[in-house]
N, C-alpha and C positions, 0 to 999 in steps of 0.2 A: 545511439539515436540517429546518427547520420545514415547508417545502413538501412534503418527502418524507414526513414523519410525517403531515401532514394528508391527503395523497393515500392513504396506506396505511390510515388510519383510515376513510376513505370506502369503500375497497375491501373492508375486513373488517367494516364496520358496527360499529366500536368508536368510541365518542365520544372525541375528542381535545379536551380543554378547556384552553385556554391561559389561564394565570392571571397577574395583575399584583398587585404588592404596593406600594401607594402609601404605606404607613406612616402616620405621624400626619397627613400631608397630606390624607388622606381626610376628616378633620374640619376641619383648620385652613386648607386652601387653597380659597378660593371658586371657583377655576377648575379644580378637580381633575377634574370630569367631562369637560371639553373636552380636558384633557391625556390622560386615559385613553382617550378616543375616538380621539385621534390615533394612539395606539399600537395600539389595536384595529384601526383601519383598515389599518395596515401589515400586521398579522397576517392580516386578512381577505384581503388581496391575495395572501397566500401559501397561502390555502386553508382557514384556520381558520374554523369555523362555530359555535363555542361558546366563551364566555369566563367567567372567574371573577375575583373580587376577594378577596384575602386581606389582612386587617388584623390577623392574629394577632401576639402578642408585641410590641405597641406600647402606647402609653398608652390607658387605658380611659376612655371618656366617662362622666362621672358626673352632671354637671348636666343638668337638663331640656333646656336649650338645646343642649348638645353632643350629647346622645342624639338629639334631633330633627334636628340637622344631619347626623348620621351616617346616619339613616334617610332623610332627604330626598335626600342625595347618591346613595344606593343606588337610590332610586326614580327619580331624574333620569337615572341611568346606564342603567337598563333602558328608560326612555322614549326616550333618545337612540338606543339600539340598535334599538328597534322602528321609530322614525321613519326611520332610515337604511337598514335592511335588511329590515324585515318589513312592508312595505306590502302591501295586498291584492293588488296585481298582481305581487308578487315571485314568482319561480319557487321551487319547493321547495328546489332545490339551492343557491339564493342566500340563503335565509333563515338567521337566526341563532337558535339555541335559547336558552331563558331562562338568566339568570345563575345562577352558584353563588357563595355568599358564606360565607367563614369570618370570623366577627365577632371583635371584640376580646375579648368574653367568650365564649370557646368552651369554657372549663372552668368548671363551675358553682361550684366552691369558691374561685375567685380573688377574688370580691367578696362583700360581705354580701348578705343577702336583699333588702333595700330597694334597693340599687344594681342588683342583678340584675333585679329586677322592673321598675324604671324603664327599664333598658336594653332588655329584651325587649318591654316594652309599646310603646316607641317603634318598634321594628322590626316590630311587628305591623301597622303602617300601610303597610308596603311591599307591593308586588304579591305575591299568593299564589304566583305561578308561580316566584318566585326561591327556590332551594333554600338553606336556611341550615343550617350544620353546627355540631355540638357534639362534644366528646370525652367527655361525661359529667361525673361529679363530679371526676374527676382527668384528667390529660393522657393516662394510659395505661389508663384504665378499660376493662373488658370491657363490651360493649353489654348494657344491661339496660333493662327497661320502665320502671322507677321513675324514672331520670334523664330518660328521654324524656318521661315524663308531666309532670314539673316544667316542662320547657321548653314542652311543648304548651299547658299552661294559661297560661303567662305570655306566650308568643308568639302564642297564639290560633290556632295551626295546628301541625301536626307538623313536626319538624326531622329532618334526616338525621344519621347517626352517622359522624363522621370517626374511624375506628378506627386508632390507632397500633399496628397489628399487621400483619405481624411486624417492625415498625420497630425498628432497632437504633441510632438516633441517640444514645441515652444509654449505649450499650455497643458502640462501634465495633469492639472486639476480639472480639465474639461474633457468631455466626450462629445462626439458628433453623430448622433443617431437620427438627426432630422433629415428632411429632404435636402438635396444637393444645394439648392440656392439659399436655403436658410443656414446650412452649414457654412457657406461662404460668408454670410453675415456674421456668424459666430466666430470664425477663425480670425485670430488677431492680425495676421499679415496678408489677408485676402480682402480685396475691395468689396465693400458691402453689397454693391449692385452688380457684381461680376456675373456673367452668363457664359454658357458654352456656345461656341460658334455653330451655326447651322451646317457648316461644312469645314472640317479641319483638314487643311492641305499642307503639303510640303514636308510631311513627316512619315516615319515608319509605323508609328503607333504610340500607345500609352502604356506605361507601367505605373500602377497605383501604389503608393507607399502608405499603408494604413496606420491606424492608431496602434499603440502597444496593446490595446484591448482588441484582440483579433475577432472575437465573436460580435462585439458591438459594431465593428467595422463592416460586417457583412451587409448591413443596410445600405451603407454608402457604396460599397463595392458592387452591389447589385445594379445601382444606377450608373456606375462607371462602365460596367459591361454593356448595359442597355444603350448608353450613349455611343460607345465604341462600335456596337453592332450597326447602328443606323443613326448617324449624326442628325440628319435632317428631321427624322421622325421622333426624336427624343422629346418626351413629355415629362417634365420634372416631377410633378405631383402624381401623375399616373404611375410612373416608375416606382416612386416611393411607396405608394399604396400597394402596389403589386408585390413588394418585397416581403411583407410580413408573413404571407402564407408559405414562403420558402424558408423562413427562419424558425417559426414556431408552429407546433402541430395542431393546436386547437383554436377555434374562433375566440374563445374566452381569453386565451393567452395573447393572441394577436391584438385583440381589442384593448387589453390591459396595457400592453407595451405601447401601442399607438396613443393611448390616453395619457400615459405618463411622460412620453418623450418631451413634450413642451416644458416640462418641469425638471427633467433630468439635465437639461442643457443649462448653460450659464444664464442666458436671457429667458426668464420664465414668461409664460403667456400673459397677455394683457388682462385677462380676467382675474389673475392674481392681484394685480395692481388695483383693480376696481373693488375686489372683495376687501382688500386691506384698507383702502380709503374709506369704504363704508363702515368697516369695523372701528376705525379711528373716530368716525363721526358718531359712534354709539350704536350702530346697527350690526348685529351679529349674523344676520340671515345669509348673506352671500358667502361669507367665509365658511359658515357651517355647511352650506350646500356644496361648496368646492371641496372641503375636506371629506364629506360623505361620498363624493364622486371619486376622488383620487385615492383615498385610503384602501378601498377594496381592490383597486387596480394594483396598488403596491403590494398588497398581501398575495395577490395572484402571482406576481413575479417572484416574490420571496419563495413561493412554493416550488419554483423551478430548481431550487437547491436540491430537492429530492426527486427530481424528474427521472423517469426511466430512460429518457432520451439523452444521450451523452452531450450533444451540442447545446441542449437546453440547460444542462447543469453548468457547462462552460460559460454560457451566456450569463447565468446568474453570478458566477465567479467574477466575470468582468464587470458586471453592473453593480455588484454589492456595495462598493464604497459610496456610489452616488445614490443607489436605491435605498440603502439603509439610512443614510443621512436625510434624504428627502422624507422617508417614512417617519423618522424621528421628528422632523419639523412639522409634519402633518399631525402627529400625535400631540405635540405641544399646542399647536393651533386649536385642535379640537378640544383639548382640555381647558385651554384658556377661554374658549367660548363658554364652556360650562362654568368657569370661574366668574365670568362676566354676568352670566344669567342667574347664578345661584344667590339665594337670600340667606344661606346658612354661613355665618362668619367663620366658624371653626373649620368647616369643610372647605370653604373658599381658601382660607389661609394654608391649610395642609396641602391642597392641590396646587396652589400657586408655588409653594416652596418646592414641591416635587418637580414641577416644570422648570424651575430655576436650575435644578441639577441637570436636567436634560439639555437645557440651553447651554450651560457651561460645558457640557460634554461634546458639543458639536465640533469644537476645534481641537479636541485632544483624543477622542476615541479612535483607537487604531482600526476599528471596523470601517471607519470612514477614510482611511488613508489609501491613496493611490500610489503604486510603486512603479518606477520606470528605470530601465537600464540606461546607464550613461557611460560615456567614454569609449575608449578603444584600447586594444592591446592589453598590456598589464595594468592599465588604469581603469578597467571596467568596474563600475560600482552601481549600487541601487540607490536611487534618490527617492525621497518620500514627499508627497504633497497631500494636503487635505483636499478631498473631492469638493467640487464647487457646483452643486446643483442649485438652480433657482437663486442665483446671486443678485440679480437685478432688483427683485422685489421681496421675495419670501425670506431669504436669509437675513437681510437687514431688519426685516420685521421681527425676527426673533429677539434682537436687541431692544426693539421698541416694547415687545411684550415683557421682557425682563424688567424694564424700567417703569412700565406703565400698567402692566397686566393686572395688578392688584389695586391700583389706585383709580385712575380716571374712568376706565371703561365701566366698571360696575356701579360706581356711585356718583360719577360726574364731578369728582373733586380732584384736587391737585394730584398729579401722577408722581411727584417727587416723594421719596421716602421721608425726607425732613427738609423744612425750609425755615429761613429766618423770617420773623414777623416783627414789625415795629410800627408805632403810631407816628413816628417822626419821618416826615417826607425827606427822601434822599438817604436815609440811614438803611443800609443793606449789608450788614456784616456777613463775612464768609463763614459758611457752615461746613463742618467736616463730619462724615460718618465713616468710621473705620473700626473694624473688629467689634461691631456692635455699639461702640461709643459714639455719642453725638454731642458736638461741642463747637464753640466759636474758636476760630484759629487766631487768637491774639487780637481780637477786635477791640479797638478803642472807640467808645461810644459816649456821646454827651446827650443826656436826657433832660429836657426841660421839666419843670414841675408837672407832675401828672402823666408824663409820657412813659411808654414801656418799650421793651425789646425782649424777644424770646424766640421760642422754637414751636413750630407746628409740624406734627407728624402725620403720616398718611393714614394711620389707624391707631385707635386707642390701645394702650398696652400697660402692663404693670412693670415698671422699671426693675431690672435685676439689681441695679445699684444707682444711687443718687449721690453726686458729689457737688455740694454747694458750699462755698466758703462761709464761715460764720459771720464775717463782716458784711457779706452780701445779704445774708438772712436777716441781720439786724438793721442794716442801713437802707434796705429796699423792701418793698412788699413783694415777696415771691408767691405767685399764685398759679394754680394749675386747674385744668378743667378737662372732663371727658367729652363733653358735648358742645363746648363753646357757650353754654348758657349758665350753668351753675359753676361758680368759681370758688376755690378753696385756698386759703392762705397756708403756706408752709412755715413752720417754726423750727423744724429739724429735718435732717436728711433721712429719717426713718420713714419708709413708705408705708402707708396704712394698708392693712391686710384687705385683700379683695377689691381694691380700688384700681382703676385704670385712668391714664391721662392721655390726652391727645395734644393739649397745648400747655405750655409753661412759659411764664413771663416774669421779668423783673420790672416793677413799677417804681418810679421815683415818686414816693409819697410825701416828699418834702416840699417846701415852698420855693426853694432855690434849685437851679439847674445843677445836676451832678454828673461827673464823668467817671467812667469805669472801664477797665480792660477785662474782657472775658476770654478765658483760656480753658484748656482741657482740665486743668487742675482745680479751677474755682467754679466752673459751671458746666457739669457734664451729666448726661443721662445715658445709662447703658441698657440696650435692648436685651430681652431674655435670650440667653445663649444655651446651646446644648452643652452638657458637661464634657470636659476634655477627658479623653481616654488615653492613658500613657503606655500601656503594655497589654499584650494578649498572650495567653497560654493556649496551645492547641495540642491535640493528641500526637501529631507528628509535625515537625518543622520542615520536613522534606517536601519540596514543591512537586506536586503531581502536575498541576496546571495552574497558571495564574496570569493575571493581566500583565504583571511585571514581576519577573523572578526576583529582582533585587528588593522590591517592595515586600514580596512574600506574604507572610501571615499578617503583616501590618495593614494590608488592604482591609482587614476587618475593622480597623479603628481609624481609618484615614478620613472618615466622614463623607466618603464618596461611594454611593450605592451602585456605581458602575465599574468599580474595580473589585476583583475577586481573588480568592485563594482556595485551592483545593489540595489538601495534603495527599501525599502519595500513599494512601492506604484506604482500603475499603471501610465503610462505616461499620461501627460496632456499637452494641448497646452500652450505654453509660459513657460514651465519648463525651468529653467536656471541653467547652470553649469558654475560657475565663478572661474577662476584660477588667482592667484595673483603672479606677477613677483617680484623677489627679488630686482631688480633695474629697472629704466626706460629703456625700450628696444625698438628699432625700429622693430616693428612687420612686417615681410615680408610675413610670411605664418604660418598656423596653421594646424596641423594634428590631426584628431580625430580617435582613434581606438575604435571600438565597436564590440560587440559579436552578434552572430546570434542564439545561442542555445536557444531552446524553443520559438523562434520567438521574443526574447527580443531585437530587433535591432533598430537602428536609421532609421526610414523611411525617414525623411527629417528634416533638421535643418539649422539654419543660424549661422554664426560666426562673432563676432564683437570684436573690441579692443577699449580701452579707456585710456585716460591720467588721468582722475580724477574720474572715476566711475559714471559719470553723463551723459556726452556726449559720444555716442558710434558711431564708424565708422565701416561700414559693409565691410567684405571681400567677395570675390566671389569664386565659385568652381574653382579649378585649371584647366586650359585648357578650360574654359567656361565663359560665361557672367552671368550664373545663380547665384543667390544669395543663394538659398537653395539647399542643397544636402544631400544625405544619401545613402541608400542601392544601388540604381540603378547606382550611379556614383562611387561606392567604388571598391576597389581592395582587393583581398585576401591577408592575411598576415600569418595566421596559421589556424589550424583546428578550424572552427567556429569563427574566428576573421578576421575582415576586417578593412580597413582604407580609409579615404577620406581626401584630401588636399584642403584647402582654401587659396587663395592668396590675397594680398593687400599691403598697405603701411601705417602704422600708427606709426609715430615717437614718441619716448619717452613714449610708452604705459606702463601702470602699471597693467592693468587687461585685460584678454581675456575671452569671454564667449560664450558658445554654448546655443542656444535657440531652443527648440523643436518646429518645425512649423507644422509638420504633425504627431501627436501622434498615437500610436497603443493603443487604449483605454483599452484593457484588458491585456496588457503586461507591465512588468517592462522594464527599459532601462538599458542594460548591457554595461557599458563603461569600457574600459581597460586603455586608456591613452589619455591625451591631451598634445601635444608637440608643442612648438613654434619654428619657424625658422628651421625646418628640411630641407626643400628644399634649403633655403638660406645657411645653413651650408654646404650642399653638394656642392653648387656652389663655395665654397671657395677652392675646390680642383679641380685639373685638371692634366691630364697626361703631362709629360714634354718630351723634346727631349734630348737624351743622346748619348754618344758615343757607340761603338759596345759592350762595356762591361757594359753599363748602368751607367757610371760614367761621371763626369764633373770636370774640373780643373779651378781654378781662375787665373786671370792674375795678375802678380806682378806689380801693377801700383803705381807710386809715384806722378803722376802729376794730377790725377783726382781732380776736384774741386766741381763738382755738384753731388748731391745725385744720379742722374740717369746717370752718365757718363758711356758709354758703351765701351767695349774693346773686342778684339779678344782673344781666349783662348790660353794658353800655355800648351803643353802636359806634364804632370807629373804623376808619379805613386803615388797612394794613399793607405796608410794602413788603414784598416777599422776595427771597433770593433762594435759588435752588441749591441743593447740597452739591459739593464738589469733593473730588478725591484730594487727600492731603498732598501738599507739595513737598 
């Protein structure tokens, strides 16, 4: 690789400087010059014709003797280079240009004035042709004449500026493709209002240290070169706007990149804040317009992945963690707008749950991971950070959508999934929702005669399980309602078929005040859950490709439609993927998530369920009488992920299997997830009817005898408390 870079640098007339970092040995090792020359000689044989020494971030020489040794070694190293390669008879192409040196004191503020002067006064005795670098008063300082003048006086010659711009070493999750002055605002260690001087004096020039993402850095480097060419005439925005045509080949690509940059950075544009504020106020128009403007731009940049132009493919590779994460957030926002505008409860719930998966994926999907080299010598490693596009407004909004997207925006009612309700002022017991269970966390409550305490849910649902202690059922009036108007008394924990509840309360129907303690064991309602899958059988366990090799085939049953498994074998007819249910389950529907990357998709397959693993009953494609389904009947879920639903009715099933009926003979099968009863679970939820404030009140009845006795409501005020995670 070194030989290739050296040859290219010669062909393009760009200096390639190979640097060595000897650390503290540069001062402490008397033989360091010979050791460095041995390494330089090997690089010279590969075509390198200029060298550097970096001794940054190690011990700072402070004594007169150490400062002199530091300078003497640098002088001796330049002399050794000249003696070996720069004789009077050496050909121009064989000569080595002067050294570049990043000293131990490259940041002026790191040592006191006396130590700094001693250090630079010693370096003043080194050959003038050696270029010595500083970063100014701080590590991330913006070039200025004042700092350069300090060094010029103490070094007795001008230094060059090592500019850590647009370097993101201290913020690996960020990128800086904006104009220079907005990048200054973005960079954690640069003053927000920093500007470049109209005339940079007392220095040799600027070396720009870019991001680890070289292609993204080109935008900033364009303006660095523009500034260096003519300080006084530098126009920040004009320079930035001019850079796009040098980076991307078509006006469409250039426009798309320029459009997205304000959202790829950490501080997203103010129009995002305005759109979000309007959405929270119940108006979807601005957010919808913003998504419709940004999403096509994102798709344009995603297509750079397959560009015929190499630097555009490389730009995509650099942008991908930020671009793909931003695109996912845009997809979530767009779909949540549809959820808010939809009047179809089943479709709303299904889409909402789908977006919850996408939101949960934002912090764990490796497609959104930014990688960075760290360390030096034998301690070099690769660190990982989650990319951080649009962190100021848009990313936090994802959490808002997770908590509120199905509640407040569509119907104007409480955004919390479950709340405590009580007719007693000041009574606000703590509610826990965990693993689908909803209960009070050991709440001790005293209810006056006729008072109630209970739970209010965001949406009506049919409980998967009801746990109410017999003493509560007999000692209190337990009532439930779907709409807050018609109330029904419970006499057992058997839930009536086809009914849904949104509210459930315990009423003290006695003439005296009564106290009670409510816990998970004596008053608990369980939301419908997807059946648990315990094992999966596949045609081959050998991993061809997977999100996680250790997870392997279990990606098919982990409940995450964004983790996948592809066995290392081409598809074959009658390949079977069998999942095992934790307990016998009435299988109503099965959803298959599959990938389309590299063409590794499900062309067609059938789904069956079985009680004993011997006799299998076939399901049909949802919304069709077809038994086999795949790509043509599927719906998009995420980038290169689709899903298809199969419906049927197999009581007490213990196994479900997918059988490949139309294999793609030269492709693996990329499966993401197999889920049972997704549609059935969604059907257990439905919107309810509430009063103008989205609340309902139970009737205080003492005469009801039947489980389904109905009553008219009585208006009461309810104190509410939001759900919390268990402590």
